[in-house]
N, C-alpha and C positions, 0 to 999 in steps of 0.2 A: 207054542203060544196062545194066548188069549186072542181069539178073532174079536176081539170088540179094543183093544189096544193099539195105539195109533203112533206111527212116527212122522213127524216132522224133518225134511231134509232140505237146510241150506248149503247151496254148493251153485255157483255159477259156471260149473265145467257141466252143460247136460249130457252129453254123454255120461257121465259118471252118477248122472242124479238119475238117468234112467236105468241105468245097471242096478242102482241101490233099491230104486221103487222093485224091479223084477226080484231082486233078493227080499226085499221085506214082505213083497208078496206070496212067494213061494212059500212062506212059513206063514200063514195067517193073518199076517198085520196090515191094516190099511195103511196108508202113506199117502201125505202132500207134500208137493215138489216146489222149490221155493229157488228162485236164481238168485234172491239178495237178502239180506235183512227186511229192507222195508218190504218184500215180497211178503215175508213170514209175518211180520206187524199188521198187514192190510187184510189177510187172511183170516176167514172165520175160523172159529178152532172149537170143534167139538168137545163137551165136557164130558170127557173120557180118559183113562188110563192113556198116558202118550209119553213121548220122549222127542227132544231135539237132536237131531246130528247133524254137527254145525263145522262148514270147512272152516279156517283161521284165515286164508288170504283169498280176499273178495273185493270187488270194487264197492267204495264208500266205505263203510263201519266195517272194521276187522272183526271176524270172530271173539275174538281174543277181548275185545273193547266192548263190543256186545253182550257176552259173559258178563263182563264185570259190569254191566246196567239194568242186566236184568232181575234183578231182585227191586232194584232202586223203581224201575218200570213196574212193579207189583205184576210180575209175571213169573209163578213158581213152575218151574219146567226141570225136570234132569235132562242134561246135554253132555252128548258124547261129541268130543272134538276130534276131529281129522286131520291132516294134512300132508302135503308133500314135501314141506320145507320146515320140519320141524328141528326144534333142539333142547337140550336138559332146561334150560332158562324157560323156554316157551313153553314146557312142559309141567315145570314146577310151577309157573305163575298160572296154570289151566286149571290145576287140581286144587290151588289154594283158593280158585276163585269158584271151588263146587262143581268141576267135572267130575260125570262119573269115570271116564276114562277118556284118553287121549290116544288116539290111534294112527300111525305112520303111515300114510301112502307108498307103496299098495300094501292091502293089511288082507289076512288071510278071510273069506266071508265068512268063518265060525268064528273068528274075535270080534267082527263086527256084531256078529247075532248075540253075542255073549254079553255082549258090550250094552246092546239096547235092552236085552233082557233082563241087565241087573238095573238100567236105567228106568225101565215100566216097572218093575216090584218097586224103586224107590219111590215111584210115583202113586203107587195103590198102597202104600205104607202111610205116605202123608196123608191121601184123601181117606183112609181107614181110620189117621188119628183126629183128623177134622172134622169128621162125620160123629166118631165118638163123644170129639170135645162139645159138639154142637147139641148131642144127645143130653150130656150131663149138664149142659147149662138150661135147656128144656127143663130137664127135672128140678133143678135149682130155683126155679121161678115160681115152682108149684107149693115151694116151701114157706111159710108163713113166718114173719119178722121173727118171732121168737123160736122157731124152729131150725132157722138160721144160726140163731144165737148159740142156741145148744147145739148144734151140729159141730159147730166152731169149736167149741170149751171142748166137747169130747173129745175131738179129734186131736184134741191138742193134748189128750192126756189125763183131763180131770174129770174124777170121779163122778159118779149123780149126786153126792153128797156136798162135796164142794162147788158142784155146778149151781146146787140150787143156795149155796150160799153167796155167789158171784152174784147172780142175779134176781136173788130175793124172792125164792120160790120154793115151795116144798119140793121134795125129794121126789114123792110121787107124781108131782107134776112135771118135772125134770122127766120123769121115765115117759110120760104120756107123750112130751115132744119129742124126745128122744126117738121111741117107739114111730111117731109118724114120719118124720126125717128119715128114719132108716126105711122105710117103707114105698115113701114118694121117692127116693135116691135109686131103688131096687138094690139095697145092699142086704147081704144076709147076714152079713155079720160086721163086727167093729171095723176089723184088718179091710173088708171093703169101704166101708164108709172113710176111714181114713184117707184109703188108696185114690177117693172119687173127691176128698177134700184137697189133697195134695195137688192134684190134677188141676185142680181149680183154681188153685191161689188162692183159698180163702183166708188164711193166716196175712198173706201179704195183702189182701183186697181190706181187711179189718182194719189195717196201721194204715193207709190210703187217708 
């Protein structure tokens, strides 16, 4: 596992927390332990790939209730649930709320490591997608208003001649704006430009 990956553990059972700490550190994962949801919320959270291992039954807010509220609190972190008192409805609720996995105690160490690995990969993918989205937005911001208009129309499938007619431009001018848009966006082909326009939601923005 990536040594820069980080695991938050929330469980009110101290010996169990310490056992998980030893397990995760044995495979090179950094770990931070919390005895309650409030402790997790109050703690500093490094901005690196991470996940949350969360027990269901704790004093105060339960793990399941906290899982339901996470996104509303602006916390985007993959969660592995665990409990010594699980049942099928509880498992279904956790998975519908977005949990990566739901492990009954006692569990095999490898099952927990596999679940945490999947959760960290989900966070890695989310961060990569967010980075890509920011990069596309930055590139889009370098386009002139006319280049954006041309990009929108050509990625909707219009030919240069049709774009020229819609915008009241000459076809050669459209070609110049199209080339500039592709260069600034880093698109090698029209297919690349279409994928970028889709990712940016250009057509939806144009109708707002």
